[in-house]
C-alpha positions in Angstrom: -8.3 -28.6 9.0 -10.8 -25.8 9.6 -9.7 -22.3 9.0 -11.4 -19.0 9.9 -10.3 -16.1 7.5 -10.5 -12.4 9.0 -10.3 -10.0 6.4 -9.3 -6.3 8.0 -11.1 -3.8 5.9 -11.8 -0.9 8.3 -9.1 1.4 7.5 -9.6 4.9 5.7 -8.7 6.0 2.3 -7.2 9.4 3.3 -3.6 8.7 2.1 -5.1 7.5 -1.1 -7.0 10.9 -1.3 -10.5 9.0 -1.4 -13.5 10.1 0.8 -14.7 6.5 1.0 -12.8 3.6 2.9 -9.9 2.3 1.3 -11.3 -1.3 1.0 -14.1 0.2 -1.1 -11.8 2.1 -3.5 -12.3 0.5 -6.9 -9.7 -1.5 -8.9 -10.7 -2.8 -12.3 -14.3 -1.6 -11.5 -14.5 -3.7 -8.5 -13.6 -2.6 -4.7 -10.3 -3.8 -3.2 -12.1 -5.9 -0.6 -13.5 -8.2 -3.5 -10.0 -9.4 -4.4 -9.4 -10.9 -1.0 -12.7 -12.6 -1.0 -12.2 -13.8 -4.6 -8.7 -15.2 -3.5 -10.2 -16.9 -0.3 -12.7 -18.7 -2.6 -9.7 -21.2 -3.7 -8.5 -21.8 -0.3 -10.4 -25.1 0.5 -9.8 -25.1 4.3 -11.3 -21.8 4.9 -15.1 -22.4 6.2 -15.7 -18.8 7.2 -14.8 -15.3 6.4 -15.2 -12.5 8.9 -14.6 -9.0 7.7 -14.1 -5.8 9.7 -15.6 -2.8 8.3 -16.2 0.8 8.8 -19.7 1.9 9.9 -22.5 1.7 7.1 -20.6 -0.6 4.6 -22.2 -3.8 5.3 -24.5 -4.1 2.2 -21.1 -3.2 -0.1 -19.5 -6.1 1.8 -22.0 -8.4 1.1 -22.3 -7.3 -2.6 -18.4 -7.8 -3.0 -18.8 -11.3 -1.6 -21.5 -12.1 -3.9 -19.5 -11.0 -6.7 -16.5 -12.8 -5.7 -18.6 -16.0 -5.4 -17.8 -16.7 -1.6 -19.2 -19.6 -1.0 -18.6 -19.9 2.9 -20.5 -18.1 5.6 -19.9 -14.5 5.7 -19.9 -12.4 9.2 -19.2 -8.7 9.2 -18.2 -6.6 12.2 -17.3 -3.0 12.8 -13.7 -2.2 13.1 -12.1 -0.7 16.3 -10.1 2.3 16.9 -7.0 0.4 15.9 -6.2 -2.6 13.5 -5.4 -4.7 16.9 -9.0 -3.8 18.2 -10.6 -4.6 14.9 -8.8 -8.0 14.6 -9.7 -9.0 18.3 -13.1 -8.2 17.8 -13.2 -10.3 14.5 -11.3 -13.2 16.4 -14.2 -13.4 19.1 -16.7 -14.2 16.1 -14.3 -17.1 14.8 -16.1 -20.6 15.1 -14.7 -22.6 18.0 -14.1 -25.6 15.8 -11.3 -23.8 13.6 -7.9 -24.9 14.5 -6.3 -22.0 12.6 -6.9 -18.5 11.9 -5.8 -16.6 9.0 -5.5 -12.6 8.7 -5.3 -10.5 5.6 -5.4 -6.7 4.7 -8.0 -6.1 2.1 -5.2 -3.4 0.9 -3.0 -6.1 -0.1 -5.3 -7.5 -3.2 -2.6 -9.6 -5.0 -1.9 -12.1 -2.4 -2.1 -15.5 -4.4 -4.3 -18.5 -3.1 -1.0 -20.7 -3.0 0.6 -18.1 -0.5 -2.7 -18.2 1.9 -2.4 -22.0 1.8 1.3 -22.1 2.4 0.8 -19.7 5.4 -1.8 -21.8 6.7 0.3 -25.1 6.5 3.1 -23.4 8.1 1.2 -22.4 11.0 -0.4 -25.8 11.5 3.3 -26.9 11.8 4.8 -24.2 13.9 2.0 -22.3 15.6 2.3 -19.3 13.6 3.4 -18.0 10.2 3.4 -14.7 8.0 4.4 -14.0 4.5 7.4 -11.8 4.4 10.0 -10.8 1.9 13.7 -10.2 2.5 14.6 -6.4 2.8 16.4 -5.4 -0.7 16.9 -1.6 0.0 19.8 -0.1 2.0 18.3 1.0 5.3 19.2 4.4 6.9 18.4 5.7 10.4 17.8 9.5 10.3 17.2 12.7 12.6 15.6 15.6 11.0 16.2 14.2 7.7 20.1 13.9 8.3 21.5 10.0 8.1 22.6 8.9 11.5 23.5 5.4 10.7 23.1 2.8 8.2 21.5 -0.6 9.2 22.6 -3.9 8.0 19.9 -5.6 6.2 21.2 -9.1 6.4 18.4 -11.1 8.2 15.8 -8.3 7.9 12.3 -9.0 6.4 9.3 -7.0 5.2 6.2 -8.5 7.1 3.2 -8.9 4.8 0.0 -10.5 5.1 -1.5 -13.2 5.3 -0.4 -14.1 8.7 -1.8 -17.5 10.1 -1.9 -18.8 13.7 -3.2 -21.8 15.7 -6.5 -20.2 17.0 -5.8 -20.5 20.7 -2.4 -19.2 20.5 -3.7 -16.0 18.8 -6.6 -16.0 21.2 -4.0 -16.1 24.3 -1.8 -13.2 22.5 -4.7 -10.9 22.0 -5.9 -11.5 25.4 -2.4 -10.2 26.7 -2.1 -7.6 24.0 -4.4 -4.7 26.3 -1.5 -5.0 28.7 1.2 -3.8 26.2 2.0 -1.4 23.7 -0.2 -1.7 20.4 1.4 -3.7 17.9 1.1 -3.4 14.0 0.7 -7.0 13.1 -0.7 -10.1 15.0 2.7 -11.5 14.7 4.1 -9.2 17.1 1.2 -10.1 19.6 2.3 -13.9 19.4 6.0 -13.1 19.8 5.4 -11.1 23.0 4.1 -14.3 24.5 6.7 -16.5 23.1 5.0 -18.0 20.2 6.9 -19.2 17.2 6.3 -17.6 14.1 7.7 -19.0 10.9 8.5 -16.9 7.7 6.8 -18.0 4.4 8.4 -16.7 1.4 6.1 -13.5 0.2 5.9 -11.8 -2.9 6.7 -8.3 -4.2 3.4 -8.3 -6.0 1.6 -8.7 -2.5 2.2 -4.9 -1.6 -0.1 -2.8 0.6 -1.8 -0.1 -1.4 -1.2 3.2 0.7 -0.6 5.9 -1.6 -2.1 7.3 -5.0 1.2 5.8 -6.5 0.3 2.3 -5.4 -3.0 2.3 -6.3 -1.7 3.4 -9.9 0.3 0.6 -10.0 -2.4 -1.9 -8.7 -4.8 -0.7 -11.4 -2.3 -1.4 -14.1 -1.9 -5.0 -12.7 -5.5 -5.7 -12.4 -5.8 -5.2 -15.8 -3.6 -8.1 -16.8 -5.4 -11.6 -16.8 -2.1 -13.2 -16.1 -1.8 -11.6 -13.0 -5.3 -12.2 -11.8 -5.3 -16.0 -12.6 -2.1 -16.4 -11.0 -3.3 -15.3 -7.6 -6.9 -16.7 -7.9 -5.6 -20.1 -8.7 
């Protein structure tokens, strides 16, 4: 099976308090983008990596790929106004010979290679697949900081990436996306056109770095050889 991988790395680092884009904030003296590239190096079916970037970060992305030892062709493209626009642009660059496309956020540096493989296998079986974890916290609705309802958490999942899809299905979903409200992930677009999306058990380690506190936790994890060996293998 041939798989094209897209890394969404065009986001800003504003909420982290950094002037530079989030994917190039350092974690263990390496940019966040490095970790996704290093992990994909261990996913045998991946035949190319396409990265969406902020303007002017091409040289930094190529350096990250070199440091990660990426052995497949690397394609770089400028990100769009929204994540959905970025993925659509990257999708247009994927090799037509790829049967599956896997998409991952650079801001999730601790997604294991085995999780990528599981999502790819599930997508080949079902059409689409996402990493997700069951919601563990009690959920509340509020208005003006006052609780208005408690939401039952049974059957609810927090979506993560990687997310993988049959390439033709994902192309069709993005082709219809401009006619509907923006979506925060690709699974939503596939669901809208009636595609089947399977849930693959994710990991609490596979969190998205959004706040300064997230970055502190990530830096502690990145200092652990046990954690890094577990995600790269």
